[in-house]
N, C-alpha and C positions, 0 to 999 in steps of 0.2 A: 236745974240744968240737965239737959239730955243730949249727949253726944254719942253718936253711933256710926260705925262703919260696917257696911253690909257687903259681903261677897256673894254673888249669885250662886245658887246651888246647881245651876244649869251649865252644862258644857256647851257653850255657844259656838265653839269652833266647828266648822263644817255644818252649820245649822241648815243652810239651804239644801244641801244634799240629803240630810237626815229627814227633812220635812216631807220628802216625797215617798218615804217608806211607811209601811204599816204592816200589820200581821193579822191573819185570820185563824181563829181557833175553832175546830169542828169536833163535835162529839156525836156519837150515834147510839141508839138503843139504851137510853138512860131512863130509869124508872123514877118518876116523881111521886113521892108517897107520903112525905112528912111535912112538917113546918120548918121554919127557919132555925128553930132551936132543937128540934128532936125529929128523928126519922128521916133526915135529909140525906142526900147523896153528894159526897165530895169527890171531885176529879181535879186533876192538875194539868198545867201546861207550862213549859219553860220557853220564854221568848228568845228567839234567835236573831231577829232583825233589830237594827239600831235605828230608833226614831223617837221623837218626842210625842208623848201621849198626854192629852189634856182631859181625859175622862169621857170622850165620845166613843160610843160603841154602836155599831149597826148590826142588827141581828135578823136572821131569817131561818126558816126551816119547816119541818113537818112534825106534828104532834098528834098522837092517837089517844082518844079518851079511854079512861078506865071503866066507863059505863056506870059511874056512881053519882053523876050529877055535878061534876066539877065544871067551873066556868073557864073559858080560855084565858081570861084576864088574871086568873089565880096562879098561873104557871110562872114561876120566877127563877132567876139565877142571881145569886149574890157573888160578888167578886171580892176575894180576900187577897191582899198583897203582903209580902214579907216585910216591906219597908214603909209603905204608905197607907196602912190601915185597910179598912173594908168599906164597900159601898153601903149606903143607907137605903132603906126601903123607899121607893118600890124596886130598887135594884134593876136588873135587866128584866124587862117585861115586854116580850115580843108582840103581845096582842093586848089590846084594850077592850076586846069584846066581852062585855059582862053578861054572858048568857051560856047556858048549857049547850054543848055540841055533841054530835054523834060521829063515830068513825074517825077518820083521819082529817086533819085540817092543816092548812098552810098558815104559818105565822110570819109576820114581817113581809118585806123588810121594814124595819123601824129603827130610827136613829135616836139615841138618848145620850144625854150627858149625865153621868153618874155623880151623885153627891156623896160626900163622906170620904172621898179619896183625898189625902193630904199631899201637899207639895207639888201638885200638878201645875204645869206640865213637867214630866220627867221621862227619862229613857228606861223602858222596862227590860231592855236586853239583858239576858242572863238571870232575870228574876223568875221564880216559879210561882205563878198565881194559882190559887185554889178557886174552883167554881162550884158553888153550893146550889144544887138543884132542889127546889122545894115548892110547896104550895102556900099561898098566903092564907088559905083556909083549908084545913084537912077535912074533906067531905066524908071520908069513909073509914076513919080509924086506921086499921092495919091494911085496908084494901088499897089497891093501886089507884091513884087519882088519874094519872096520865103517863104515857110513855113518849119521851122525846125520840122520835124515829131518827131525826137528825136536827142539829142546830149548829149554825155557823155564826160566830161572833167576830166581827172585824173591828179591831182596835184602831180607830181612825187616827191618822197622823195629825198632830197639832201643827197648824200653820201660823207662825207668829204674825201679829198685826204689823202694819207699816209704822215707821217712826212718825213723830209729829210732823205734819205738813206745814203748819203755820207756827212760826216762832220768831222771836226777836234775835237777829243775827249779831252776835258779839264779835264776829270776825275771827282773826287768827290770834291765839294765845300761846304763850310759852308753855312748855311741858309742866313746869311748876306753877300750878294755878292757885290763886286766892280768890274764892268766890264768896262774897258776903253781902248781907243786906243792911249793913250799918247805915243808919240815917233814915230808915223806914219808920212809918208811924204806927205800925201794927205788929203783932206777934207772927213772925214768918217761920216757914220751914222750907228746906231745900232738899232736893233729891237729884243725884247725878247719874246719868245713864250713858252707856256707850252706844255705838252704832248698831249693835246686835240686840239691844234691849236689856242688857244685864244691868241691874241696879248696883252701882259701884259704891255709893256712899249716900248717907242722908244725915241731916242735922236739924235739931229744933233750936235750942238756945246755946249760943257759943260762949256764954259767960259775960256778954256785953248786953245787959238788959234782956230783951226778948228777941234779939236779932240772931240770925243764923250765919254760920260760916263753914266752908269746906276748904281744907288745905290738902291738895292732892298732887301727886306726881304722875303724869299721864303719858302713855305711849302716843305716837302719832295716830291721828284718826279724827272722826267726827264724834261730837258729844252733844248731849241734850241735858239741859238743866231745868227742872220743874220747881216752881215756887208756888206755895199755897199758904193758907192761913193756919193757925194753931189747930192741932189734931188732924193734920193731913196724913194720909197713909200712902206709902210707896210700895209698889210690887213690881216684879220683873215685867218686861215688855211694855214699858211706858204706861203702866196701869196705875193711875194716880187718882185718889179721891180727896178733894180739898176740904179743909175745915171752913168754919164760918167767919173767921177773922178777916178783916178787909181794911184797906186804907191806901195811902200813898206809899209807894216803894222806891227804894234806891238799890240798884244792883251794881255792886262793884266787882269787876272781873279784871284782876291785875290793874292795869292802868286805864281800863275802859270803865266808864260809868254811864248807866242808863237809868231813867226814872219814868214813873208813870203811876197809874192807879190800878189797884188790884181789887176786883169785885168778890164778894163773899161767895163761897162754894165753887169758884172757878180755879183753873190752873193757868198760871202764866208761864209760857215756855220760852226758853232761850236756847240758842244753838251756837256752837263754836267749833273750830278745828284746831288741832295741835299738829304742827308740821313735823316732818322728819328731823330728828336732832341734828343741829348744825345748819339747817336751811334758813333759819331766821337771820343768821349772820349775812 
């Protein structure tokens, strides 16, 4: 039996306003001379804007060769955060030109989504990130590979996806909800989301066979319930990956019951509203 209740780590209040913000970090005259583990140059920036960042960075700038045969594509910047780990290679790579260049060259604009950063999206406001300038291959030992004349890295604001547009409407439910799949013919899992995409709770086996149940007290608003087969994973912003279990389902929502067939690898969505306390009377 697995019963879990998950509170979203995201502050979803004021999400629409925060989504329009972002922040650009600019450095000038930075020598790129070593690898990711030795001879690198570390610089820092503390974020002042409030916005959700999901790992997307758009970079552009100017870089001058050190004259020792470096490729433009070898110039990299690793992002290290105090709370969410560090980016994984290839890190920020403003140019993919795999060739030696001479003099000064423009790099970008190029947009990448960095891997290796955990917990995204999150608000970087107040966090001090470290930016590690290095070369993926050190061409000249102690010699300078390149000089970043300027580089601007815009941390693009994360724009949450829209909620599910197609769902089975359960209507209006009281604030104390009992959502269960008792009577279904397969191993179900349930995940409950609010209107902002926060994952409020999820459940695999409620102790009655392989069926799922969520007992929640909810504020007024719109809610979305995802149903999948065994081994379904639930993440914020209605991001659901369903397992392979399938069959006929029964979804009980307080006094409302709906039934149907759930296909393997799909997500069956339900929606309902909770009214302002007292309005049901």
